[in-house]
VEXDREN-2710 file (C-alpha; in Angstrom, 1 decimal):
% VEXDREN-2710
k/r/px/py/pz
1/MET/2.8/-93.0/155.6
2/SER/5.1/-91.0/157.9
3/TRP/8.2/-92.5/159.3
4/LYS/7.0/-92.1/162.9
5/SER/4.1/-94.5/162.3
6/ASP/6.4/-97.2/160.9
7/PRO/7.2/-100.2/163.2
8/ARG/10.5/-101.4/164.5
9/PRO/11.5/-104.3/162.2
10/PHE/12.0/-106.8/165.0
11/PRO/12.1/-106.7/168.9
12/LEU/15.5/-106.1/170.4
13/PRO/16.8/-109.2/172.1
14/SER/17.7/-109.1/175.8
15/THR/21.3/-110.2/175.3
16/ILE/24.1/-109.6/172.8
17/ASP/24.7/-112.6/170.5
18/PRO/27.8/-114.5/171.6
19/TRP/29.4/-114.5/168.1
20/ILE/29.1/-110.7/168.0
21/GLU/30.5/-110.5/171.5
22/ARG/33.5/-112.6/170.6
23/THR/34.3/-111.4/167.1
24/LEU/33.4/-107.7/167.1
25/ILE/33.8/-106.5/170.7
26/LYS/36.8/-108.6/171.6
27/ASP/38.7/-109.5/168.4
28/ILE/38.2/-106.2/166.5
29/LEU/37.4/-103.5/169.1
30/HIS/39.5/-105.2/171.8
31/ASP/36.8/-104.4/174.3
32/ASN/37.2/-100.7/173.5
33/ILE/33.5/-100.1/173.3
34/GLY/34.1/-96.4/173.3
35/LEU/34.8/-96.6/169.6
36/LEU/31.3/-97.8/168.9
37/ASP/29.8/-95.2/171.3
38/GLN/31.7/-92.4/169.4
39/ALA/30.3/-93.7/166.1
40/ILE/26.8/-93.8/167.4
41/GLY/27.2/-90.3/168.9
42/LYS/28.2/-89.1/165.5
43/ALA/25.2/-90.9/163.9
44/LYS/22.8/-89.4/166.5
45/SER/24.0/-85.9/165.6
46/PHE/22.0/-86.2/162.3
47/GLY/18.8/-86.5/164.3
48/ILE/17.7/-89.7/162.4
49/PRO/14.2/-90.8/163.4
50/GLN/15.0/-94.4/162.8
51/MET/17.6/-94.4/165.6
52/ARG/15.2/-92.6/168.0
53/ASP/12.1/-94.6/167.2
54/TRP/13.8/-98.0/167.3
55/GLY/15.8/-97.2/170.4
56/VAL/19.2/-97.6/168.8
57/GLU/21.0/-94.8/170.7
58/ASP/24.1/-96.3/172.3
59/SER/26.6/-99.1/171.9
60/LYS/24.5/-101.6/173.8
61/SER/21.3/-101.0/171.9
62/PHE/23.2/-101.1/168.6
63/LEU/24.8/-104.5/169.5
64/LEU/21.3/-105.8/170.5
65/PHE/20.0/-104.5/167.1
66/ALA/22.8/-106.2/165.3
67/SER/22.0/-109.4/167.3
68/GLY/18.4/-109.2/166.4
69/MET/19.2/-109.0/162.7
70/LEU/20.9/-112.4/162.8
71/THR/17.5/-114.0/163.5
72/TRP/15.2/-111.5/161.8
73/THR/12.0/-112.4/160.1
74/PRO/11.7/-109.7/157.5
75/SER/8.3/-108.0/156.9
76/GLU/7.2/-104.9/155.0
77/ILE/5.1/-101.8/155.2
78/CYS/3.0/-100.1/152.5
79/SER/5.9/-98.0/151.3
80/GLY/8.1/-101.0/150.7
81/LYS/11.0/-99.4/152.6
82/LEU/11.2/-101.2/156.0
83/ILE/13.8/-103.7/154.9
84/TYR/15.7/-100.9/153.2
85/TRP/15.8/-98.7/156.3
86/THR/16.8/-101.6/158.5
87/LEU/19.9/-102.3/156.3
88/CYS/20.6/-98.6/156.1
89/LEU/20.7/-98.1/159.8
90/PHE/23.1/-100.9/160.4
91/TYR/25.6/-99.7/157.8
92/PHE/25.2/-96.0/158.5
93/ILE/26.4/-96.5/162.1
94/LEU/29.4/-98.7/161.1
95/ASP/30.5/-96.1/158.5
96/GLN/30.8/-93.3/161.1
97/GLU/34.0/-92.0/162.7
98/PRO/36.1/-93.6/164.2
99/LEU/34.8/-97.0/162.8
100/ASN/35.5/-95.9/159.3
101/ASP/39.2/-95.3/160.0
102/PRO/41.4/-97.0/157.3
103/GLY/42.9/-99.2/160.0
104/LEU/39.5/-100.7/160.7
105/SER/37.5/-100.4/157.5
106/THR/38.6/-100.8/153.9
107/PRO/38.5/-97.4/152.1
108/ILE/36.0/-97.3/149.2
109/ASN/38.5/-96.1/146.6
110/HIS/40.6/-97.5/143.8
111/SER/43.6/-97.9/146.1
112/SER/41.8/-100.8/147.9
113/THR/41.4/-103.0/144.9
114/GLY/43.2/-106.3/145.2
115/LYS/44.0/-105.9/148.8
116/PRO/42.9/-107.9/151.9
117/LEU/39.9/-106.5/153.7
118/LYS/40.4/-104.5/156.9
119/PRO/39.2/-106.2/160.1
120/LEU/35.8/-104.5/160.4
121/SER/35.1/-104.8/156.7
122/ASP/36.0/-108.5/156.9
123/TRP/33.7/-108.9/159.9
124/VAL/30.8/-107.3/158.0
125/VAL/31.2/-109.9/155.2
126/GLU/31.0/-112.7/157.8
127/TYR/28.0/-111.0/159.5
128/ALA/26.3/-110.8/156.1
129/LYS/26.9/-114.4/155.4
130/LYS/25.3/-115.3/158.8
131/VAL/22.2/-113.2/158.0
132/GLY/22.0/-114.8/154.6
133/ALA/22.2/-118.3/156.0
134/TYR/19.4/-117.6/158.4
135/MET/17.2/-116.3/155.5
136/ASP/17.5/-119.8/154.0
137/THR/15.7/-121.3/157.1
138/PRO/12.0/-121.8/157.7
139/SER/12.2/-119.5/160.7
140/SER/12.9/-116.5/158.4
141/ILE/9.3/-116.4/157.1
142/THR/5.7/-116.6/158.5
143/GLN/2.3/-116.4/157.0
144/LYS/2.0/-112.9/158.6
145/SER/5.2/-111.7/157.1
146/ILE/4.2/-113.1/153.7
147/GLN/1.0/-111.1/153.9
148/SER/2.9/-107.9/154.6
149/PHE/4.7/-108.3/151.2
150/GLN/1.4/-109.0/149.5
151/ASN/0.1/-105.8/151.1
152/SER/3.1/-103.7/149.9
153/PRO/2.4/-102.5/146.3
154/LYS/6.0/-102.0/145.3
155/TYR/6.7/-105.8/145.6
156/ASN/4.1/-106.4/142.9
157/PHE/3.3/-109.7/144.5
158/ASP/0.6/-110.6/142.0
159/GLU/3.4/-111.1/139.4
160/ALA/5.1/-113.8/141.4
161/ILE/4.8/-117.6/141.0
162/VAL/4.0/-119.0/144.4
163/PRO/5.5/-122.5/144.7
164/PRO/3.4/-125.4/145.7
165/GLY/2.9/-125.2/149.4
166/GLY/3.9/-121.6/149.5
167/PHE/7.2/-119.9/150.2
168/LYS/9.2/-121.9/152.8
169/THR/12.0/-119.3/153.5
170/PHE/12.5/-115.6/153.1
171/ASN/15.1/-116.0/150.4
172/GLN/12.7/-118.1/148.4
173/LEU/10.2/-115.2/148.5
174/PHE/12.8/-112.6/147.8
175/ALA/14.2/-114.4/144.8
176/ARG/10.7/-115.2/143.5
177/THR/10.1/-116.1/139.9
178/LEU/7.5/-114.3/137.8
179/LYS/4.6/-115.5/135.8
180/PRO/5.2/-116.2/132.1
181/GLY/4.9/-113.1/130.0
182/SER/5.6/-110.7/132.8
183/ARG/8.8/-109.5/131.2
184/PRO/8.6/-109.6/127.4
185/ILE/12.0/-109.4/125.6
186/SER/12.5/-106.7/123.1
187/ALA/13.7/-107.8/119.6
188/PRO/14.7/-111.3/120.7
189/GLY/16.2/-112.2/117.3
190/ASP/18.0/-108.9/116.7
191/ASP/21.6/-108.8/118.0
192/ARG/21.7/-105.0/117.6
193/VAL/19.3/-104.5/120.5
194/VAL/20.7/-105.0/124.0
195/VAL/18.1/-105.3/126.7
196/TYR/18.0/-104.7/130.5
197/PRO/19.2/-107.7/132.4
198/ALA/17.3/-106.8/135.5
199/ASP/14.5/-104.7/136.9
200/SER/16.6/-101.7/137.7
201/THR/17.1/-98.0/137.7
202/PHE/19.6/-96.6/135.1
203/ASP/22.4/-94.7/136.7
204/GLY/24.8/-93.9/133.9
205/ALA/27.3/-95.1/131.3
206/TRP/31.0/-94.3/131.2
207/ASP/33.7/-94.7/128.6
208/ILE/36.8/-96.9/129.3
209/ASP/39.8/-94.8/128.4
210/GLN/43.0/-95.9/126.6
211/LYS/44.6/-96.7/130.0
212/ASP/41.7/-99.1/130.8
213/LEU/40.4/-96.6/133.4
214/VAL/36.8/-95.5/134.1
215/THR/36.6/-92.1/135.8
216/ILE/33.7/-91.8/138.2
217/LYS/33.3/-88.8/140.5
218/ASN/36.8/-87.7/139.5
219/LEU/38.3/-91.1/140.7
220/PRO/40.0/-93.5/138.3
221/TRP/39.0/-97.1/138.5
222/ASP/40.8/-99.8/136.6
223/ILE/38.5/-102.1/134.6
224/HIS/40.8/-105.0/135.3
225/SER/39.9/-104.6/139.0
226/LEU/36.2/-105.0/138.1
227/LEU/36.9/-108.1/135.9
228/THR/39.3/-109.7/138.4
229/SER/41.1/-112.8/137.0
230/SER/39.1/-112.8/133.7
231/LYS/41.2/-113.7/130.8
232/TYR/38.9/-111.5/128.7
233/ALA/39.6/-108.3/130.5
234/GLU/41.8/-107.0/127.7
235/LYS/38.9/-107.3/125.3
236/PHE/37.2/-104.3/126.8
237/HIS/40.0/-101.8/126.2
238/GLY/38.4/-98.5/125.2
239/GLY/34.9/-99.9/125.6
240/LYS/31.9/-98.8/127.6
241/TRP/30.8/-99.5/131.2
242/MET/27.1/-99.2/132.2
243/HIS/25.6/-99.3/135.8
244/ALA/22.0/-99.7/137.1
245/PHE/20.8/-100.5/140.6
246/LEU/18.0/-102.6/142.1
247/ASN/16.0/-101.8/145.2
248/THR/15.0/-104.2/147.9
249/PHE/11.5/-104.6/146.5
250/ASP/12.5/-105.2/142.9
251/TYR/12.5/-108.6/141.1
252/HIS/15.9/-110.0/141.8
253/ARG/16.6/-112.4/139.0
254/GLN/19.0/-111.5/136.2
255/HIS/18.6/-112.3/132.5
256/ALA/21.0/-112.3/129.5
257/PRO/21.1/-108.9/127.8
258/VAL/22.3/-110.5/124.6
259/SER/22.3/-113.9/122.9
260/GLY/25.5/-115.8/122.5
261/ILE/28.0/-118.3/124.0
262/VAL/28.9/-118.2/127.7
263/ARG/32.7/-117.9/127.9
264/GLU/33.1/-117.4/131.6
265/ALA/30.9/-117.7/134.8
266/SER/32.4/-117.0/138.2
267/VAL/31.8/-115.3/141.6
268/ILE/34.4/-112.8/142.8
269/GLN/34.4/-112.4/146.6
270/GLY/34.7/-108.9/147.9
271/LEU/33.1/-106.4/150.3
272/ALA/29.6/-106.4/151.8
273/TYR/29.1/-102.7/151.7
274/LEU/26.3/-100.1/151.7
275/ASN/27.0/-96.4/151.4
276/VAL/24.4/-94.6/153.5
277/LEU/23.8/-90.9/153.9
278/ALA/21.4/-88.9/156.1
279/ASP/18.8/-87.0/154.2
280/LYS/15.9/-84.9/155.4
281/GLY/12.4/-85.8/154.4
282/THR/11.2/-88.9/152.5
283/LEU/13.6/-91.3/150.9
284/ARG/14.4/-90.7/147.3
285/GLN/17.0/-91.6/144.7
286/HIS/18.9/-88.3/144.8
287/ARG/20.5/-87.4/148.0
288/ARG/22.2/-84.5/149.7
289/ILE/25.2/-85.2/151.9
290/ILE/24.6/-82.1/154.0
291/PRO/21.0/-81.3/154.8
292/LYS/19.7/-77.8/153.7
293/ASN/18.1/-77.4/157.1
294/PRO/20.7/-78.6/159.8
295/ASP/18.0/-78.4/162.5
296/ALA/15.7/-80.8/160.8
297/SER/15.7/-84.6/161.3
298/ASP/17.3/-86.7/158.6
299/ASP/16.2/-90.0/157.1
300/LEU/18.6/-92.7/156.0
301/ASP/19.3/-93.2/152.4
302/ALA/21.7/-95.4/150.4
303/PRO/23.1/-93.5/147.4
304/ASP/23.9/-96.0/144.8
305/ASN/26.8/-94.0/143.3
306/ALA/29.1/-95.9/140.9
307/GLY/32.6/-96.9/142.0
308/TYR/32.2/-99.1/145.0
309/GLN/31.1/-102.0/142.6
310/PHE/34.8/-102.6/141.8
311/LEU/35.3/-103.8/145.4
312/GLN/32.0/-105.7/146.0
313/THR/31.2/-109.3/145.9
314/ARG/30.0/-109.9/142.4
315/GLY/29.2/-112.4/139.7
316/LEU/30.9/-112.3/136.3
317/VAL/29.4/-113.8/133.1
318/ILE/31.2/-113.2/129.8
319/ILE/28.9/-113.7/126.8
320/GLU/30.3/-113.8/123.2
321/ASN/27.8/-112.4/120.7
322/ASP/28.2/-112.7/116.9
323/LEU/27.7/-109.0/116.3
324/LEU/28.7/-107.3/119.5
325/GLY/31.7/-109.4/120.5
326/TYR/32.3/-109.9/124.2
327/VAL/29.7/-108.6/126.7
328/ALA/30.4/-108.8/130.5
329/VAL/27.5/-109.1/132.8
330/LEU/28.2/-108.4/136.5
331/PRO/25.4/-108.8/139.1
332/ILE/26.8/-107.1/142.1
333/GLY/25.9/-107.6/145.8
334/MET/25.0/-104.7/148.0
335/ALA/24.9/-105.1/151.8
336/GLN/23.3/-108.4/152.8
337/VAL/22.9/-109.5/149.2
338/SER/26.6/-110.3/149.5
339/SER/25.7/-112.9/152.0
340/VAL/24.8/-115.5/149.4
341/LYS/26.2/-116.8/146.2
342/LEU/24.9/-115.9/142.8
343/VAL/23.1/-119.0/141.9
344/TRP/24.0/-120.5/138.5
345/LYS/22.2/-123.8/139.2
346/PRO/18.6/-123.5/140.5
347/SER/16.7/-126.3/142.1
348/ALA/14.8/-128.7/139.9
349/ALA/11.6/-126.9/140.9
350/GLU/12.9/-123.6/139.5
351/GLY/13.7/-124.9/136.1
352/LYS/17.0/-124.6/134.3
353/TYR/19.4/-121.8/133.4
354/PRO/22.7/-123.6/132.8
355/ILE/25.5/-121.0/133.0
356/TYR/28.8/-122.6/132.2
357/PRO/31.6/-122.1/129.6
358/ASN/30.4/-122.9/126.0
359/ALA/26.7/-122.9/126.9
360/LYS/24.5/-121.2/124.3
361/ILE/22.0/-118.8/125.7
362/ASN/19.3/-116.6/124.2
363/LYS/18.6/-113.0/125.0
364/GLY/16.3/-112.9/128.0
365/ASP/17.4/-116.3/129.4
366/GLU/17.8/-116.3/133.2
367/ILE/21.4/-116.3/134.3
368/SER/21.4/-115.8/138.0
369/HIS/19.5/-114.5/141.0
370/PHE/20.2/-112.6/144.3
371/GLU/18.8/-113.3/147.7
372/PHE/18.0/-110.7/150.3
373/GLY/18.8/-107.0/150.1
374/GLY/19.5/-104.6/147.2
375/SER/22.0/-105.1/144.4
376/ASP/23.5/-103.6/141.3
377/ILE/23.9/-104.7/137.7
378/VAL/26.9/-103.7/135.6
379/LEU/27.4/-104.3/131.9
380/VAL/30.7/-103.9/130.0
381/PHE/30.9/-103.7/126.2
382/GLN/33.8/-103.7/123.7
383/ALA/34.7/-100.6/121.8
384/ASP/33.8/-102.0/118.4
385/ALA/30.3/-102.9/119.6
386/ASP/29.4/-99.3/118.8
387/LEU/26.7/-99.4/121.4
388/GLN/24.4/-96.4/121.8
389/ILE/22.9/-96.3/125.3
390/LEU/19.3/-95.2/125.4
391/GLY/19.0/-94.4/129.1
392/ALA/19.7/-90.8/130.0
393/GLN/20.9/-89.1/133.1
394/GLY/20.1/-85.4/133.0
395/VAL/20.6/-82.4/135.3
396/ASP/18.3/-79.6/136.3
397/SER/18.9/-75.8/136.0
398/ASP/20.9/-75.9/139.3
399/GLY/23.1/-78.7/138.1
400/ASN/21.5/-81.4/140.3
401/GLU/20.8/-84.8/138.9
402/THR/17.2/-85.4/137.8
403/SER/15.2/-88.5/138.6
404/LYS/16.7/-91.7/137.2
405/GLN/14.6/-93.9/135.1
406/LYS/13.3/-97.4/136.1
407/TYR/13.4/-100.1/133.5
408/LEU/12.2/-103.7/133.5
409/VAL/13.9/-106.9/132.3
410/GLY/13.7/-107.1/128.5
411/MET/13.3/-103.4/127.8
412/PRO/15.7/-101.9/125.3
413/LEU/18.9/-100.7/127.0
414/GLY/20.8/-99.7/123.8
415/PHE/21.5/-100.6/120.2
416/SER/24.5/-101.1/118.1
417/THR/25.4/-99.1/115.0
418/LYS/28.1/-101.5/114.0
419/GLN/28.5/-102.1/110.3
420/ILE/25.7/-99.7/109.5
421/ASN/26.6/-97.7/106.4
END
């Protein structure tokens, strides 16, 4: 289906939300609406059809768009990309000059770790929380919207367990559980085999050097920043860091990649960020920052490059395994996923996955879930785990990244060669 035939995600309201008026326009922009107009002008220069077709072409229409998202009833289209594009458009505009100035927005680099958020970045976090709170209300879902997800093949709705009486909120649908047997766990009794903790696309694995740094896109990131406040951070000196990402339509519950004892479980508050680029043609996992044909219209895309995870809102679960030692599992929020907590205690209707210090868990046990949006998953291993990652990230003859591989919960991620003679 072409973009031009896709619907606007919601009607634009007739007035700007009072909270947006007060907090964004007055408190942050100080009524200098020209800053927003400049950013929108920059965004329009890419010829993005989403902006044109949804009528988001000046500051007023963007503010109405942002207002509408606060009381949005999400629905989907056949491609499963309508929610994705909606989030992309919002963040793409806010990341344009001059709104991305370091005085307004927190720079996405290692120098920002451990520092207070800049005013606009802090506002986006609060905005995401408001959207997330609305997604917990009955108004966030209708029978018609539920049917749209059933009709979108990428959501694999037939795998889901529909609760008695149906889904009562959008977050309940988004964080849906799956029917028993949908995600078999590889080698459940073998500690050498590490499995994928989430339905996700493998992005890569990086060594942690002797200075406890991970170098990504030529930028050094301190592993202590990722594992903020964890008393186990030193355990990962010289280890390995692995990253995969989830899309909006993926199953959004996370499972233990190894068996063992939970030593820590916490939530680290950070950014609510989404890096969005303009890319000509259909959306895909590999993106070009500058289109090959500058006269062609661009679509929005969210490149899930590693690095920003060190600044995002994230969960942290440390598991001690008899063979592998300490394994850090970090479900990481992206965009509006940051609006809700990682849930360690589900409701009685959802069953139990007790995640607390000294709890014993088995490989494949559920440890958390996200609500609304996209998200990432990061695993960190100790050096002496001797873990061999199975996922591969190749390049073609021109040096461009090839397609990244999608894996499901329970599929083998890697294996340990520790103590093998």
